[in-house]
C-alpha positions, 0 to 999 in steps of 0.5 A: 500500500502506497505511503501517504505524503508528508511535507516538512518545511523548515524556515531559515530562523529555525536552522540558522543562528542570527548570523546565518550559520546553519546549526549542525545540531538542528540538521542532525535532529531533523535527519534522525526524525525524518529517518524514522518518519520515512518508514510511515511516510513519503517525506518531502523536506523543503528547507530554507537557509541557502541565502543565509548560508551563502551571504557571508561569502559575498563582500559587503552584502546588501541583500540586492536581488543579484546578491541574493541569487548569488548567495543562494547558489553558494549556500545550496551546496553548503546546505545539501552537504550537511543534510547528506552528512547526517542522513548518511548515518541512517543509510538514507541518500538525499536528492537536491531538488531545485524548482521553479514556478514553471514546474507547477504552472504547466501541467505536463512539467508538474507531472514530470516533477511528480514522477521524479519524486515518486522515483526518489521515494521508490528508492528510499531517497529524501528529496530536499527542495528549494527554489532555483533562485539563480535562474528564477524569473523575478516576476515568477518567483515563489513569494517564499518557501511557505508557498513552495511547500504548499504547492508541493503538498497540494500537488502531491495530495499530502496527508499533512504539511508541517511548517516549522518556525522559531516561535513554535506555533500560532499565538494569541494576543497573550503570546500563548500557542493556540493548539487547534484551529478549526477555521481561519476566520476573522477572529484567528486573523485578528491575532496576526502580526506583521513580524518576520525574521530578519533572515526569512522572507515570510511571516505569519500572514504568509503562513496563514494564507497558504495554510488556508489554501491547503486546508480548503483542499483537504490537507492538515497543516501544523505550524510548530517548532523543533522542541523535544527529541521528536518534534514532528511526531509530537506535532502530528499527534497534536502534542505541540504547535498549532494544528489547522484542521482540513476541510473535506475535499472531493476534488480530483488531482487535476482540479487540486492542481488548478485550485492551488491559486498560488500558481496564478499569473494574474487575476480577473474580477467578475460582476455579481452575475458572473460570480453566481454563474461560476459558483453554479459550475458554469463557464465564465463569459467575457461580458461578465468580467469587470477588470483584468489584472496581469499579463497572462496568456492563453492556457495559464491559471488566474484567480477569480475575484468577486466585486468585493475582491474576494477570491472565489476560485481559479481558472485556466483561461481560454484567452489571454489578458489582451484578448479578454480586454478586447472582448469585454462587451462581446456576447457569448465569448468564453474566457474560461470553460466550466471544466477548467474552473475550480471554485472555493 
């Protein structure tokens, strides 16, 4: 019987000190527990820390885009060597998987990526994932590794996504960790601060955004720290961190791929009539479109927003942004077919 997929994301602040130096003790602990978990799960490890590891080797580092790309290219081999060192103690090989957004935005390339990961697991290899910063187009970069980990979890239909942070969970306004969240509503969002680590890109807002997306597609998400000897197992058991419960999802694999809105290249705002039609599983016509945002082309995936700006779904469009704008007042022109729309 095929093992369920478990995606684990480690933030920069979790595995490095304030100077960006990777803690070998943390890497050793992570390797030890994943070695145990890999008997029950097909594990994907999404690890930050490359930029932090490499920036010390760039003179007068100021954090420009070019410097970050260079730092990532320097830091990735440092990071992978450490993982290789400590996983070897358990006779587990590791593979470095540097990905780009195009691997998720195009269905054929995504399926190739998925097959490659299945080859890793069949051979008891742990894939260690990061963005290929050196060549990634700045306009199509992942916002952070929370997004990358979420796309992997959705695309691979993971049972759970564990996001490790230095704060150890999602906290209320008294700085106490909330153990269980059944719904990310306005009450929960009210606890969010804009704080983020000086080393990382993302903050709790980012984590909640992608947690809500994963939850809506049936994936349990746990935000936790690395406290104790078996932090991942403890988190999965609900003994530490914050567990965000998933909603029921009957979407097929292709629909889940479409529904991962972070793949999108733009957005379309629709009027109330079009929003109603889309929610009733009907095609989107250009006459129901109020605004077009972004420079997407035919076949790419965009977000659909109602007249209040709420994201109601995503669609693989039959027309590019320019063509849609040209046909806004033309009747019976399909912007996205019903089969290519997933509503939330």
